[in-house]
N, C-alpha and C positions, 0 to 999 in steps of 0.2 A: 650185380654188374650195372644195372640201369642207374641205381643210386650213385655208384662210383662214376659213371659217365657224366651224370649231371654235375657232380662236383668238379670233375676235370674241365668240363665245358665252362662252368662258372669261373674257374681260375684263369681262363683265357691265356694259357701259356703258349709259348712259341713252339715251332716244329722242332723235331729232333733230327737225327742224321738222315732219316728217310725223306725229309722235306715235307711231310704231310701235316697239314694243319688239323685242328680239331674237326672241322667240317669235312675235310677230305678223308680223315680217318673214319668218321662215321659212315661215309659211303663205302670205304674199303672193307670195313668189318661186316657189312651186309653179306659179302661173299666169303670173307676169310675167317669169320668167327668160328664156324664149326670145326675147322682144322686147328685153329688156335686153342679152342676149348679142349679138344682131344689131346693136344700136345701138353697142355697144363695138367690134365688128368693122368697121363701116362708118364709124366716126368721128363719128356723129351724137349720141352720148350726151352729155347735159349734167347735171352734178351739181346737186343741190338746194342752196340756201343752207345755211350752217352756223348752228346755234343758239348765240348768244352767252351765255356763263356767266361771271360774275365770281367769282373766288376770292380772298379776302383774303390779302395777304402778311403774313408774320410781322413785318416791319419797317415796316408801313403800306402803304397803296395797295392796288390790286386787280390781280390777274393775269387778263387776259382769255383765256378758252378758247373755242374754236370746236368745237362738237360736231356732226359730220356725221351724216346719217341712217345707220341701220344698213346700208342697201344700199351707201351710199358708203364706209362703213368697211370693208365686205366687199371692195369692189373695190380700195380702196387697200391693204388687207392682202394681197390676191392679187398686186398689182403689186410690193409690197415684197418678198414671198417670192421673186419672180423676180429683181428688181434687186439685192437686198442681196448675195447670193452673188457676183454679177458685179462690183459696185462696191466693196464693203467691203474686199477684199484690197488695193486700191490706196490706201487711206487711210494716213495717218502712224501709226507705232507709238506716237506720243505722244498720240493721240486715243483717249479711253476711253469717251465718252458714247454710249449707245444703240447699242452694237455687240455682236454675238454673242461670247460668251466674255470680255467685258470688263465692268468695273464701276467704281463710284466708289472702291471699296477699292484697286483696281489703280492708279488715278490718285493717290490719297493716298500709297500706298507708294512710287511712283516719285518723287513730290515729296520725300518723306522722305529718299530716297537722295541727291538733289541737295543738300539742306540739310546732311546728314551729311558730304558731300564738301567742305563749306566755303562753299557758296553761300548766304550768310546774308541776302541781300537779294532781294526779290521784286518783279517788275513785275506787279501785280495789276490786270488790265484788266476793266472791267465795260462791257458794251455796252448802250446805251440802247434798251429795247424791241426787242430783236433780232428776235424772231419777227414783230413788227409792221412792221419796216423792211426786210425782205428785198425787194430789187429783182427783179421778175419777169424782166425781160429779161436781167439779168446771170446770174441763176440758170439760166434756160433755155439761155443760151449755154454755161455750164459743163456742163450736162447733155447738150447736143448733142455735146460732145466725148467723151462716154462711152456714149451710147445712139444707135444708128443708126435704130431703128424710129420713123418719124415719127408713127405712130398712138399709140405710147406717149407720145411727147413732147407730142402734142396733148392727150391725156387728162390728163397732169400739169398742163399749162397751164390746162386747164379747171377743175381743182381749185383752182389758185392763184387763179383769177379768180372762183370761185363767191362769191356775195354772202354777207353776214352778216345774219341776221334778228334785229333787236333791237326790242323793244316793238312787234312787229307790222309793222315797216317793214324792207324788204330794202334793204341798203346795198351798193353796188358796191365791190369791193376792187381797187385798182390796185397795191398793194404788200403784202408780208407773206404769211406762211404760218401759218395759225392753229394754235396748240397744241391738241391734241386729236385730230388725225387721225393714223393710223398712218404715213403717209408723211413727215410734217413733220420728225422727227428725222433721217432719211436725207438729206433735202434740205438741212437745216442743215449736216450734215457735208460734203456735196458743196461747198457754198459756202465753208465755213471751211477746207477742206483747202488752199486756195490760200495762206492765212496760215501754216498749218503748214509747207508746203513752203519758204516764204521764210525762216522761222525755222530750219529744218533747213539750208538752203543757207548760212546765216550761222554755223552751228555752235552755236546757242544750246541751252541745256537748258531744256525747257519741258514742261508738262503741260496738256492741254485736255480738259475735260469739257463737251460741248455748247458753249455760248457763253462758258463760264467758262475763261479762259486765264491761267495763271501762268507767268512766265519767271523762272528763278532765276539770279542773277548774284552777283559777289563785291564789288560796291561800288555806292554810290548813283549815281556818275557813269556807270558801265556801264549801270545801270538806266535812266537818263534817255535814253541813246542808243537803247536797245532800245525804249523807249516811243515815241520819234520814228519809228522804223521801223514800229511797229505802227500808229501814226496814219496813215501813208502807205498801209499795206496795207488797212486798213479803209476809208479814203477811196475807194480804187479800187473797193471793193465797195458804196460808198454806204451804209456803216454808220457810226453815230455812237457815239463813246465817251462814256460817262457820266463826266464829269470829277469830279463830287462823290464818286463811289465808286471811281474809279481812282487808284492811288497807286504810287509807288516807295518801299518801306518795308522795315524789318527784318522777317524772317519771323515773329518772335515776336508782333508786333502785328497780324497779319492772320489771317484764317481761310480755309480752303479746304475746300469741300464739308462744312461742319459741324465740321471738325477744326482744331486749332491745334497748333503745334510748341512744345516746351519743352526746355530743355537740362538734362540730368542728368549732371554731370561732363563727360565727353567724348562723351556719346551724345545724339543728338537723338531725343526721344520724342514720342508723339502723345497729345493730350488732346482732350476734347470742348470745342469753342469756347464761350465764355460765352453767346453769343446762342442757341446750340442748347440749352444747359443751361437758360436762362431760359424758352425756349419749352416744353421738356419739363416744368419745374416748374409752369408755368401750366396745362398739360394735366392734370398729376397733381392740382393743386388743384381743377380742374373735376370730375375723376372721384371725388375724395374729399371733396367739399363736405359739410358737416354738415347741410344741409337736403335735403329730398326724401324722407326716410323710407325709404331703402333699407337693407337688412340688410347686414352685413359680407360675407355670401356673395355678394350681388349686386355689391357694390363690388369684391370680389376677382375676379369674373367679368369686370367691365369692365376691370380692370387687366390681366388675362390677354390681352385683345384688343389692348392698347396696348404694355405694357412689353416683351414678348419681341421685337417688331419693332424697337423703338427700340434695345434692347440688341444685337440682331443687327447693326444698321447701325453702331453705335459700338463694336463688339467690338475694334477695333484700338486703342482708347484704353488707354494704359499708365499709368493712375492708379487703382490699386485702392483707395487711401484715399478718393478722392472717391466711388467707387461704394459703398463701405461706409457712408459718411456719408449717401448718398441712401437706402440701405436703412433706416438708423436714422430719418431724417426721415419716410419713408413710414410706418413702423410707428408713429411718434409721432402722425401724423395719423389713422391707423386706431384707435389707442387713444382718441383724442379723440372719434371717431365713436361708439365703443362707450359711452363715458361719457355722451354726450348721449342715446343711446337708452335708457340706464337711467334717466335723468332725475332721479329722486328718490334721496335718500340711502339710505332703507331698501331700495329695489330694488337699488341698487349694492352694499350690504352683503350682501344675500342671494345675488346672482349671484357676487360675489367669493368668498364662502364656498363656493359650489357648485363654483367653479373651483379650489378648494384653498388659498385665501389664509387666513392665520392671522387670528384675531380682531383683533389689534392693527393689522395692516396694513389689513384690510378696514374697520375703524373709521376709520382715518386718511384713507383714500381716500374713503370714503362721506361724511365730514365736509366734503369739498371737491368733491363730485360736480358742482356747478354750474359749477365753473371748469375747463372741459373741457381746454383746451390746457395750462394749468399743472399740473393734477392728473394728466394722462396721463404726465408725467415724474416723478411723485411716488411711485415704487415700483410703479406699475402694470405696468412691464415684468417684474416678478417673477412676475406672474400671466399676463398676456397676453404670453407669451414668443415668441422667434423660432420655436421649434418649433410653438407654437400657430398662428402665421400661416402657417407651412409647411403644416400640416395643413389650413388653410383654403384653401390654393391660391394664396396671395398670391405673385406672382413676385418674384424678387430681381434687383437690378441687379448685384450682385457675384457 
């Protein structure tokens, strides 16, 4: 339980329906833990409803998250720490999501190997509201084949059936496992492992990350056959395929975990998918907007909180030219911010001279100081150089 509490505290999640933060829960449990422990042991413990939170999706719509109370997150984390070492080794080697020692990068690299081997068609399956559609009875049946302790099974079912608190009203839940609880990813893998095993039995080359499954084949006809198999597998689990987003297509026209594949001579390489690039550019525009009165030092600090994480996730991309272009675009935006902050021509002239610009260049830039975007490419890069932004602490994409 102490190890579980350390993990919950490190995750820094928000409060649940009881309003208690992690710190407040720590104080609460000093008195309440003996009774809570006894209720867990005798099977009488009942979780509180989860707090519903809507997170906007990049492609529109809202992803519904269910935030359990800190006490319930603690209990779920403790159960996870016991069950995961027992159950995880039985999962397919082609499953990469939410598993110790595995990552999205491993999934992408495995997919790249299949495409490089000549499997240039992909069966890209998208499940419709997967976490909201999990059938409790089917999931508990699959869990009962792996877990003998009926108290643990009863506790897990009670978490599945805990209500959802939305706008002050508690709604009973008869299906679904809310995203936001520590146990949900493991439960998802237990349910979908059945599909993995069927694909393995048939000898297919596939990669799965959570509910995102791609099967790599050599022709459209083979892909259509695989898709029919998958329809049957998911139907047995009472899961619904999103037909609008599911397709049998050439790999170059699809994305997987934010990446896309592209051919360079005889080699298949990785690039950032256009959708992921668009999302990143929009975020950079927000961080480098020319309103708000922030200094370049403040903007650079905001960029340091975002760019390194994005760059770390997309470090597999084999497109150095695109990354250099992103660097140039970002510096262009920062130069425009600086011009706007100087505001007037005389101020721009004085500051440019202070930074080492010659009289002729300073005069030319200051004469167009009100045209921020245009003028930021009018020789200002000779003054606000790459080294200048490096000293400022602006992170690079390349």
